[in-house]
Structures are given as structure tokens and as C-alpha cells.
MIDOSE-1310 file (N, C-alpha, C; in nm, 2 decimals, decimal comma, always signed):
residues 80
xxxx	-1,06/-0,09/+0,92/-0,92/-0,10/+0,91/-0,88/-0,13/+0,76; -0,76/-0,09/+0,72/-0,71/-0,12/+0,59/-0,56/-0,13/+0,61; -0,50/-0,16/+0,50/-0,35/-0,17/+0,50/-0,30/-0,05/+0,42; -0,18/-0,01/+0,45/-0,12/+0,12/+0,40/+0,02/+0,08/+0,35
xxxx	+0,05/+0,14/+0,23/+0,19/+0,13/+0,18/+0,26/+0,25/+0,22; +0,38/+0,24/+0,28/+0,45/+0,35/+0,33/+0,59/+0,38/+0,26; +0,67/+0,46/+0,32/+0,79/+0,51/+0,27/+0,89/+0,41/+0,20; +0,91/+0,29/+0,25/+1,00/+0,19/+0,19/+0,97/+0,16/+0,04
xxxx	+0,84/+0,18/+0,00/+0,80/+0,16/-0,14/+0,85/+0,26/-0,23; +0,87/+0,38/-0,18/+0,91/+0,49/-0,27/+1,03/+0,46/-0,36; +1,01/+0,48/-0,49/+1,11/+0,45/-0,59/+1,14/+0,30/-0,61; +1,07/+0,21/-0,54/+1,10/+0,07/-0,55/+0,99/+0,00/-0,63
xxxx	+0,86/+0,01/-0,59/+0,75/-0,04/-0,66/+0,77/-0,18/-0,71; +0,80/-0,27/-0,63/+0,83/-0,41/-0,67/+0,71/-0,48/-0,74; +0,59/-0,45/-0,70/+0,47/-0,51/-0,75/+0,44/-0,66/-0,72; +0,52/-0,72/-0,63/+0,49/-0,85/-0,58/+0,36/-0,85/-0,51
xxxx	+0,33/-0,74/-0,44/+0,20/-0,72/-0,37/+0,08/-0,72/-0,46; +0,10/-0,66/-0,58/-0,01/-0,65/-0,68/-0,04/-0,79/-0,72; +0,06/-0,88/-0,74/+0,04/-1,01/-0,79/-0,04/-1,10/-0,70; -0,03/-1,08/-0,57/-0,10/-1,16/-0,47/-0,23/-1,11/-0,42
xxxx	-0,26/-0,98/-0,45/-0,39/-0,92/-0,40/-0,51/-0,98/-0,47; -0,60/-1,04/-0,39/-0,72/-1,11/-0,45/-0,83/-1,01/-0,49; -0,82/-0,89/-0,45/-0,92/-0,79/-0,49/-0,87/-0,68/-0,57; -0,75/-0,69/-0,62/-0,69/-0,59/-0,71/-0,71/-0,45/-0,66
xxxx	-0,67/-0,43/-0,53/-0,68/-0,29/-0,47/-0,55/-0,22/-0,46; -0,44/-0,27/-0,52/-0,31/-0,20/-0,52/-0,28/-0,15/-0,66; -0,25/-0,02/-0,66/-0,23/+0,05/-0,79/-0,12/+0,15/-0,78; -0,07/+0,19/-0,90/+0,03/+0,29/-0,91/+0,10/+0,28/-1,04
xxxx	+0,11/+0,39/-1,11/+0,17/+0,38/-1,25/+0,32/+0,41/-1,24; +0,38/+0,40/-1,36/+0,53/+0,43/-1,37/+0,56/+0,57/-1,32; +0,47/+0,66/-1,34/+0,49/+0,80/-1,31/+0,48/+0,83/-1,16; +0,42/+0,74/-1,08/+0,39/+0,75/-0,94/+0,51/+0,71/-0,86
xxxx	+0,54/+0,78/-0,75/+0,66/+0,74/-0,67/+0,65/+0,61/-0,59; +0,53/+0,56/-0,58/+0,51/+0,44/-0,50/+0,38/+0,37/-0,55; +0,35/+0,26/-0,49/+0,22/+0,19/-0,51/+0,13/+0,24/-0,39; +0,00/+0,22/-0,41/-0,10/+0,26/-0,32/-0,21/+0,16/-0,30
xxxx	-0,27/+0,15/-0,18/-0,37/+0,05/-0,15/-0,50/+0,13/-0,14; -0,61/+0,09/-0,21/-0,74/+0,15/-0,21/-0,80/+0,11/-0,08; -0,83/+0,20/+0,02/-0,88/+0,16/+0,15/-1,03/+0,11/+0,14; -1,10/+0,16/+0,03/-1,24/+0,11/+0,01/-1,25/-0,03/-0,04
xxxx	-1,14/-0,08/-0,10/-1,14/-0,21/-0,16/-1,06/-0,32/-0,08; -0,97/-0,27/+0,00/-0,88/-0,36/+0,08/-0,97/-0,45/+0,18; -0,94/-0,58/+0,17/-1,02/-0,67/+0,26/-0,93/-0,72/+0,38; -0,82/-0,66/+0,40/-0,73/-0,70/+0,51/-0,69/-0,84/+0,51
xxxx	-0,66/-0,90/+0,40/-0,62/-1,04/+0,39/-0,48/-1,06/+0,43; -0,39/-0,96/+0,43/-0,25/-0,95/+0,47/-0,16/-1,02/+0,37; -0,21/-1,07/+0,26/-0,12/-1,14/+0,16/-0,01/-1,04/+0,11; -0,05/-0,92/+0,09/+0,05/-0,82/+0,04/+0,16/-0,80/+0,14
xxxx	+0,13/-0,80/+0,27/+0,24/-0,78/+0,37/+0,35/-0,88/+0,35; +0,32/-1,00/+0,34/+0,43/-1,11/+0,33/+0,50/-1,10/+0,19; +0,43/-1,05/+0,09/+0,48/-1,05/-0,05/+0,58/-0,93/-0,07; +0,56/-0,82/+0,01/+0,64/-0,70/+0,00/+0,79/-0,73/+0,04
xxxx	+0,88/-0,71/-0,06/+1,02/-0,74/-0,03/+1,09/-0,63/+0,05; +1,03/-0,51/+0,06/+1,09/-0,40/+0,14/+1,02/-0,37/+0,26; +0,92/-0,45/+0,31/+0,85/-0,43/+0,43/+0,78/-0,29/+0,44; +0,71/-0,26/+0,33/+0,65/-0,12/+0,32/+0,50/-0,13/+0,35
xxxx	+0,44/-0,24/+0,38/+0,30/-0,25/+0,39/+0,26/-0,28/+0,54; +0,17/-0,20/+0,59/+0,14/-0,22/+0,73/-0,01/-0,21/+0,75; -0,07/-0,29/+0,85/-0,21/-0,26/+0,89/-0,21/-0,12/+0,94; -0,32/-0,05/+0,92/-0,33/+0,09/+0,95/-0,29/+0,12/+1,10
xxxx	-0,34/+0,03/+1,19/-0,31/+0,05/+1,33/-0,16/+0,02/+1,37; -0,09/-0,05/+1,28/+0,05/-0,08/+1,31/+0,15/+0,01/+1,23; +0,10/+0,10/+1,16/+0,18/+0,19/+1,08/+0,27/+0,28/+1,18; +0,40/+0,28/+1,16/+0,49/+0,36/+1,24/+0,44/+0,50/+1,24
xxxx	+0,45/+0,57/+1,35/+0,40/+0,71/+1,36/+0,47/+0,80/+1,26; +0,59/+0,78/+1,24/+0,66/+0,87/+1,14/+0,61/+0,86/+1,00; +0,53/+0,76/+0,97/+0,48/+0,74/+0,84/+0,33/+0,75/+0,84; +0,27/+0,82/+0,94/+0,12/+0,83/+0,95/+0,06/+0,90/+0,83
xxxx	+0,14/+0,99/+0,77/+0,08/+1,07/+0,65/+0,05/+0,98/+0,53; +0,11/+0,86/+0,53/+0,08/+0,76/+0,42/-0,06/+0,71/+0,42; -0,12/+0,71/+0,53/-0,26/+0,67/+0,54/-0,35/+0,76/+0,45; -0,33/+0,89/+0,46/-0,40/+0,99/+0,38/-0,35/+0,98/+0,23
xxxx	-0,22/+0,97/+0,21/-0,18/+0,97/+0,07/-0,23/+0,85/-0,01; -0,24/+0,73/+0,06/-0,29/+0,62/-0,01/-0,44/+0,64/-0,05; -0,52/+0,70/+0,05/-0,66/+0,72/+0,02/-0,67/+0,83/-0,09; -0,59/+0,94/-0,08/-0,61/+1,05/-0,18/-0,57/+1,00/-0,32
xxxx	-0,49/+0,90/-0,34/-0,45/+0,85/-0,47/-0,58/+0,81/-0,55; -0,67/+0,76/-0,47/-0,79/+0,70/-0,54/-0,91/+0,80/-0,55; -0,88/+0,93/-0,51/-0,98/+1,04/-0,53/-0,97/+1,10/-0,67; -0,87/+1,06/-0,74/-0,84/+1,13/-0,87/-0,96/+1,10/-0,97
């Protein structure tokens, strides 16, 4: 299991989640539409969930079905 950043993060990128992540698995540059969680590094600590001001971060199994594509887009970001 991992956590996924979904649609509410697009064009917001608050980065409060980045500040609380103990394993530095949340990334995204100014040119990216959102932030992304590296599924290989995420330890499921849930600190980012509470820190996100727009409620964009979900445990993979709790991700709303309309945002299911974000699981793949988060993983693909780290294939670059």
C-alpha cells in the first residue's frame, strides 16, 4: 500500500505535506501540475494526509474511484 496525491492538488501544490514527510518521498517542481508521492519510498505514516490543506492525499485503497488514474500518474512521475 502507498498514499496517492489526487486532483485537489492540481495547481495548488501547497507543500505542507513535503515538510512533514519523514522519508522525503513527495516531489514535484514548479513546472509540474501537482505534487507526487513515490510509491517505492512511501512508508504509509499518514503525516502528509493531515498536513494537506486541500485533502488531496489518500491511502491507495481509499482513493475515490473517479481519481483512480492518479495512482498510476504518481508512480509514473518517478520513472523519469
